[in-house]
N, C-alpha and C positions, 0 to 999 in steps of 0.2 A: 797695186790696185787697189790696197785697203785705203789711202790716203784718197782717191777719186770717189769709192762708195762713200765715204766718212762726210766727203764735202758734199756730196749730192744730195746724202741724208740730210745734213747740216741745211743747207738752201733751201729743201723741199720743207723741211719743218717750219723753220724762218717765213714761207710764202704763206703756210697755214696759218703761222701765226699772226702775220699780217691782215691777212681778211678777216681773219675771227675777230681782231680791232676795230677794223673797218666797218664791218658787219656791227660790232656791239655799240658804236654810236647810235644806232636806231634803238631805243629801249622798250623793250618788252616784258611789261610786269610778269613776275613768275611768284606763285603762292608762297614760296617757300625760299626765295633769293637771299642772300647774305645783304644786311641792311646798312646804308650810311649810318656813322656813328660805331660802328664796333671795331674795338681792337683784340687781337689775339697775341700770344707767346706760345712758341712750339718751341718744342727740342726733338732732336731723332739723331738716327746714324745712318752711315752711307756705305755704299761699296764704290770702287771708281775703276775704270780701264782708259787708257792712254794711248793714242798712237805711238808708233817710233818717232823719234829727233833725232836731227843735230847735233851737238851741244859743240861749241866752240869755249876752250880755254886760253885764256890771256895773262900775262902779267913779266915780271922780269925774266929775262931768259927762255920764256915759252908762248909761244903761240900756235894751238893746233885744234884740230876740229874732228871729233867723233863722229861717224857718219851710222844714221838708221839705226840710233839705242834704242834697245827696249827697255821697259821699265813696268813694272805692276805697283797695286796699291798695296797696303799691309795692314787690313782691318783685323782688331783682338779679336780672339776665340773667345764665342759667348760663353758667360756667366752669368749669374744673377749678382753676384758681388761688382762684379767690374763694371757693369753697363747700370746697374741701379744705384751703387751707393755712390754718394754725393764727392767723396773723396777721391774715386778712380773715375770722374764723370767724364774727364779730357782725354783719358788714353785712348778709348776707341775712336773711330772717326765719326765725326758726329757735325750737326747742323742745329744752327739755335737761329729763331728768327721770331722778330717784333713788328707787327704790320697795324695798320688804319686804314677800314673800308672810308676812303673819303666821298663815296658814291656808292648808289646801290650796284652792287654786281662787281666793283673794282677796288683792289686795294694798293695799297704803298706799302713795301716794309724796307727793314735792314734786316741784316742778319750775317753770318759766317759759317761757309762752309771750310771744316777743319779735313782735309784731305790729306793723304799720303801717299808720296811718290817716291820710288825705292828702283835706282838702276840696278837690274839684273846682272849678279856677279856672275863671272865665267863664259859671258858671250865672247864671241868673236866680231868686232866690226873694223870698217876702214878707216884708217888715221890719214890726215894730212896736214904738214905744217912741221915743225922744230920745236925739240927741248934741249936745252944746255943747262951744263952746272947743276944737274940735280943731284950729281953724287949716284946714279941710280943706272942699272942697266938700261932705262929707258930715253938716255939721251939720245939725238938723232936727227937727221931730217928724212920725213916720211913724206911719200906721195902716192896714195892710193894703194896703201901697205895692210896689211892686216895685224889686228891686235889682239888679246886677249884680256879681258877686262879683270884682273885678278887685283885681290884686295892689297898689295905692297905696289900697284899701280893709281888705283881711283878706287874711292867709295864716294856715293854721289847721292844722297837722299835727301828728299825734304819730307823728314818724318816727323815733326814736333812744329808745325808741319807743312804740307802745302796749303796755308791759310789765305782763303778767299774772302776778304769782307766785301757785302756786295748790296746793291740796292734793287728791289725786284719790283714790277707792273705786273700784275696779275688781273685776269679777267675770269670770273665764276659764273657758271652757268649750269641750272637744273636740268638733268635727265632724265631722272624718274623719281617718284613720288609715290609711297602707297602706306597710309595707316602709320603715321609717326615715321617711317622709313624712307629715307631719299637719299639718291646719289646725284652728287654734283661734279663736274668735270671742270677744269682751269688751267688755262695757258697763259705764260707768262716771258715776260722780256728782262735780261740781268744783266748787271754792269758792276764791275767793283775793280779792286785792287789785289797785288799779292804780296803776302806778307808773310814769307818763308822762313822758317828756321831750320837751315839746310845743314845737316851734317855731312861734311864735307872732308876727304882725307886726300891730298893728292902729291905723288913723287917727293915723300920725306918731311912736307911741310906741316906744320903743326895742326891739329883740327881744329875745326871752325865750326860754331853751331849758336849763331845769334839771329835774332829777328833783324829786319831787314826790307826795304821798301826795294820790289825787283821789278813789278811790270806790273799786267794789268789783265785782265777776263772778261769776256763777252760769252752768255749763253742764253740759251731758250729753255723754259721749263715746262711740263703740262704734267698731269695729274688726275687722278679720282678721290673723292672724299666719300666716304660711306656714311650715313649720317643715322643716328637711331634716336628716335625722341626727340628731334632737335634739341638733343643733349650730348651724346657723345658720338667721336667719330673714328674712323679707321680711316688712313690717307696713306697713300702710294704717289710717289714724285718721280720723273725723269729728268735732269738735265743733260743737254749737249752742246759744248761750248768750245771756244779757243782760251786758251792762255799764251799769251808773249811773256817773257822774261828777259830783258837785253841787259839786265843788271841784277847777278846772283854774287853775293858776296862767298867767296870759297876759303880764305886765309884769314888770318888778322890783319894782313896790309891790305888797305884800299886797294892797291893798283891791282890785285890778283881778281879776277873775275869770270862767271861764267854767263853764257847765254843759250835761249833755247825757246822753241815753241813748239806748241802741239795742242791736238783736240782730245777732250776728254766725254766720256760718258758717266754720269753718276745715276745710281738708285738709289731712293731713301725710303726710309720707313719713318712714319712720325707721329707724337703724341703734343699734347698743349690746350692751352685753357683760351676763352674768347668772351669778352663783356661789352656791354653797351654805354657809349658815353652819353647818348641822347636823352634828354629830358621825359622826350615822349614816351620814350619806353621804359617804363615801371619795373619788368622784372629784369633781371642779369642773368643773362645768357652763359651758361658754362659749355665750352665745346671742346672735347679733345680729340687730338688728331692721333692716329697711329699709322 
């Protein structure tokens, strides 16, 4: 039921976005629209939620699938030092992005969403397949049997992290403006690759935790920017997307792999700066997002 609701919402949001893109082809001048030639850079943080997924593990002497596995994110508890000290900047779940307005109201950007994905320990799931010669109590053949995900069986985390380098195309529109205060909305499309650093221990095998290319992601993004004096911004955004990782490294042996796919939701809070590259605009505009 949850998967159906999530997919229905995803499709509805995508149709709304495509409608906005089509209608956006008719350019209607707005007094405070973001201008062609501007660049921006932002930084911020995210919380994430994931649908349950089936995870297949395969390698020498084993090939089994865990059904309907639940996972959570792992955002760091807030502290001034941890979130604003550059030394610890990459410890929390973060977002960083560099963009360029190639047209009034439209920007193209590149960035990375550093999420974290942790399979919940202690949950009981169904298992199908076989495990042999692991020298553990888990060896055997399984057909729709139940198994507890315990530390001595499996630890599976994309915690350094579920890295999603991506490209975004966004459309911005002004909703309200009064006395140097305005509110803008935006909608966008996202596509990118997955470069996780997966912390895995499986059936007495040596822990593995290296960066590797494992798949791709697609998403839609929308949000609100609150702008003060054409200078300071408060920004929140939400992403809804799909991640497919058919080739996740789980041990130092290249033959040992996992695969999974799932939907995700991401809520972000951001800050940054923007400046103009055009000669016609003499003032350097500094825009901060939060």
